[in-house]
N, C-alpha and C positions, 0 to 999 in steps of 0.2 A: 676515686672509684675505682677497682679491680673488673675488668674486664671478664664476661662469663668465658669460662673454658670450652663450655658444652657445644658440640660439632653442630651447622648449620644442619638441615634437610636433607641440604643442597650437597655437601660434605658427605653426608652419609651415604647420600645417595652413588656419589661418585667413587667412593669407598668400595661398596655393594658390587659396581657394576667394572670395578677394575682401574677407572679413568686416576690419573695421577694429577693429585690436586695441585702440586708444586708447579708440574709442567705444563700445564694447561693454565694456568695462572701466568707463567713468564710469556706464553705464546700470544695473555691478552695485551702484553703491556707494549708490545710492539703498534699498536692500534689506535694507541691514546690519542694520539694526533687526529686519528681516521673521527674517534667518537665526540672529540673537540670539536671538527668541524659540523660532524653531524650537528652537535648543539647550538653549533653559531645558523646553520643553513634551516634548520627546522625548528626556531626559534622565535618566530615573528617576522623573518626578513620577507617571508612570502605572504599570498593572498590570505585574507581572514578567512576565508571557508576554503580546505582543502577540499579538491577534487580527485577522481578518480581517470586516467587518462584514458580513451579507449584503446584496446587493442588491435590493431591496425597493421602487425607484422605482417610483414610478406603480402599486404592489400595494398591498392592504390586507391589514398584517398579520391583523388577525384571521379574515382568512376562508384561511391557510395554517394547515393540522393541526400540534400539536407535532412527529407522526412523520415529517411532511412536511419540516419543518424541519431534522429532523437527519440526514434522510434525505441533502440537499443537505451542509449542513454538514460532514458526513463522509465523503463521494464529496471534494468538495473538498481536506478534511484530508490523505486516503490520498494522492489527486494531486499534490497545490501544496504540501503542507505548511503551514506560520507564516511569519507575518511575520519570526520571529526565525530558525526552521529550514527554510527554503524546498525544495522538491524538484520534480525536473525529470521529468515522467512520461516513457515512453517515448514515442519518436515525435513529442515535441513540440519536436525543434525548439530547445530551452533548453540552456543552458551551465551547468551547475551552479557550478564553477569561478570563474566572470564572475559569478556573483548573491551569491557570498559575502562579497565584501566590501560588497557597497549594503546587504546583508538584515542585521538586528538592530538593536541598540539604538548610538547613538552612542558611538566610542570609537576606540581606537586599537590597534596592537600594538608590540610591544618595536621592530621596526624603525622605527617613526615612522610606519607607514603609515594610514590612516586609514580606519576601519571603518564601518557603518551610515552610508552613503551617501547612501541614500535617504531616513534620515528626518534625516540632516544637512541636505540642501539642498532636497527637496522636498516631505515629508508634511506640512511648514508651512500648506500650501495645495492640493498634492493628495490629502493625506490618506494615512494608513497603508495603507487599501485600495487608495489609486488611483481614485478614487470621485470626484475632482474638492474637496471637502469639506472638506477641513482645516478648523483652527483661526480662518485670517483670509480663506477664502473668500467670505464673505458680504459680503467688505468689498471686493471685486475684482468689476473690470469687464474686460474680462469673465470669468465665473468662470475656474479652472483648470481646465483639460483632466480630463476622466473617461475615464480610459485601459481603461477595462472592455468599452466597446463594440467598441474594436478600431478605428477610426475617429481618423483625424489628420488635421487640414487641412493643414499645408505639407510638401508630398510632390512629389516629379518624376515619380512614377508614374501610370497612368492613371485614371480614373476609376473608381472600385469596389475599388482596389487597394490592397493594405496599404504604409507606408511604407519603404523601405530603411534599411537600417543606416546608411548616409550622410544620410539624412533627418533621421532621429534625431537624430545627433552633431550635423546643421547648427543645429539647434535647440538644442540643447544652449549650442552653442556662441558664439553671435550671439544668445540669448535672443528675444523677441517684444517689439521694438521700440512702444513705446505701450501696454504692457501692463504687469502686474507680475514674470512673467517674465523675470528676471536673464540674463543672460551666463555660460557658467562655465568661460570661458577659462583662467581662472586654475588649474584643477586637471590633473592629468597623465593622460597619452592612457589609463593602462589604468583610471583611476576615470570618467574618460567613457567607457570603453567597458564599464567594469562598469554606470551606470546605463542605458547604453543596455537593456542586456542586462536589466535590470531592471523597466522601461518596457514590456518586450517579455511579460517576465513575467507583470505584474498583467494585463496586456492579452488574453494567451491564458486565464489564468483566468479573467478578467473573461466573456470569450464560452462557456469552458463553463461557467461558473457559472450565463449567461441559459439554454443548451441545457439544463440539468439541472434549472430552474427552470421553462421552458417543460412539460421531459418528467414533472414529478413534480407540478409544481401544475396546470398546462391542462389537460395530457393522463392526468392522473392516472394517471400508470405505475405497474404493480404493482411492491410492493419484498418483498426486498429490491433493489436498483439492482446489475445485472449491472457491473461495474467493466470489461472485456473489449470490453460494447457501448460505454460511456463513450468507451473511448479507441478504440474504431477508429469510432465514426458523432459523436463527442463532439471528443476533442485532434485526431484525425488531419486531418479537413479544413484546420480551424483552423489550425493548424503549416504545411498544404499550400499555404495563402494567403498566407502568410510567406513560404516558401522560394519562392513565384513571383513576387515583387515585384520584384526586381532584373532579369527579364525582362521586364517591364511599363514599366522607367523611361523617361522621355522624354527625350533630347536635344536640346539647343535648337541648330536649326542655325545656320549664318553666318547675320547678318541682312544687308539689302542695305547697301549701300555709301552711308554716309553722311558721306564724309571730306569734302565740301564745304560752305561756308553752304547753298549751291542745294540739293545731294542730301538734306541734314538737314530745311530748308524744306519739300522737297516730301514728307518721309514724315511729317513733322507734321501738313502740310495731308491728306494721305492716311486720318494713322492717324485725324482728325476727324474727316472723311467715314466713316468706318466705325465710332467710335465712336457714333454719333449716328444710324447705322441703327437698323430694327425688330429684324432679323436677332440684331443684337449685342447690343441691351438693355441697354445701357452705361447708360442714360442714365437707368434706371427707375428703380435703386437710386441712382448715383452723381449723379445731376444732369446737367444740359446742358452745367455748365465744369468739371465732375470735384469739385464741392464737398461730394459726398455727402448731396445734399439733394434726391434725387429723387422720385417722388412714390408710391413704395412705403416708409410711413414705419412699416407693421407687418412688421417683419421679425424671422423665429424660426431658430437652429441646431435641429440635430437633437437636441441636449441639452435644449431650450425649449420646442419644438414641442408634444411631447407636454401638458404644464403649460396648454396655451391651449383653453381650452374655447369654445363657440361663441357664447356668453352670460357677461357680467364673474360670475352668479350660478356658471355653471357651471367658471367659472377658481377661481374664492374655492373650491369642494367640492373642485378637484382639489389644490389649493396642500397640504391637510395628507397627502396622498401622496408630499410630493417633501420633498426636504430641504434643498434651495435654491429661493427664489422666483423667480419667471419673470421674466427677464430677453431684453430686445431685441436683434436684432442691427443695429450700426451701419454704417452703409456706411464704405467708407473716403473721407474728404477727400484728395485727391490732392494736393491745394494744400499742405497740410501738410507732404509730404515724407518722409511716415512710414508705409512698408512693414512690416506683420506679418512676413510671409512672407520678407523678404530685399530689399534694394535693388535688386541688382544687375542692370543689363536683363536678364539670363538666370532670376534669380529672378522678372521681374514675367514675361516670355516664360511662365513654367509658368505663375503664376498664372493667366494667362490661355488657355492651352493645356488644360491638366489641371483648373483650378478650383479650387476654397478647399472642400473635400471636409467634408460633415455641415455647410455654409452653404448661403445661397442664392444664392451664388455659381457659376456651371455651369461644366462641361468645354467650351470653343468651339473647340479646336482638331481635327484630323483623329484619330482614332482606331479600332484594329481593327473593320473591320467600319462605318466610319463615317465619310464625309467633314467631318465639324464645319464648323460656323458660318464659322468662317476659317480662309484658308491658313495656312502656316508666315509667307509674305512680310507678310500682314495681320496677324495676331499682333506681328510685329515694328512695322509701322507705327503701332499702338494704343499699343506699348509706347513709343515716340519720343513719341508725343503726349502719354500719362503724364506721362515725364518731363520735357516740355516744362511741364505746368501746374505741375507740383513744384517747379522753376527760377524760375518765375514769383514 
């Protein structure tokens, strides 16, 4: 029986967005062993009912009273359920029907559809709780993303905004080159959609968890908690941030003309001039020639900054409060031609324009109420300069 040659929706999406199908498929091959480990780890070797780990990063568990611990856990379970049986609270913006195939243990149904997608493909690195501390996390550089803070690096949205669904879909399809995050382009479009929704679920739940810990532990709120208050002051504002994301997306404008060798060379030269300016600050991290060897060598992202004390002794003291050790950020070496947020010119434009959220890479482009360090044409010139370095 001949296999149909009709491209899958995922392949069509990849073609439309410039993702190289062959390249991303090859990037996933090297992680087959990792996925096999995931299948073993999450297919019945643990407890019958999976549970979320309470987010105590940076907190001393001994200073949290049992009644406070129980109050936070109980509220979260009433609102969001468990990893095996998720719930979508009112006004959360989450789609329970989409969550179901991504949740629960690894398996399948009578129609041959995969279930437990998150544990099958994601939890071995990102953890069942979405805390970025799965079984393999300590071996990886950079660490897997901790979804619970609601901060995602590679987005099309303005500084401080949540990603759009297309942003999360793009990361799942192309992976993150140069890291352990593979492409999942082999999955069906409905499976990708389910994983995107589950990541959103872990993020919304994680931010509500942070809200509850601040309320119950830091402010020592009166117990029992009011579920109405949690929905109105915790869930709804977070859901609103996600709902606003599409309206805050940036669409790269057409670049200046570079259809002749002279125009291309002029754009690259202008990009080089902008790259070394004090305002742009590219050199500080990426170095004078884009080799990732700038003078700022002590760089940390938002997930690692709290682990760094003013002294080595204080850093050692803080280490006991965190699951994973302190890890530095490595600025990109443009000459390697590996761009984690995507290698299309449009992808590089967005990285410069809106920055890389949660990292020292700031937004340089115009934003509502701000002119920005660089104009759109300036950004394109810097993109062309960076591309020229990668092509060397």
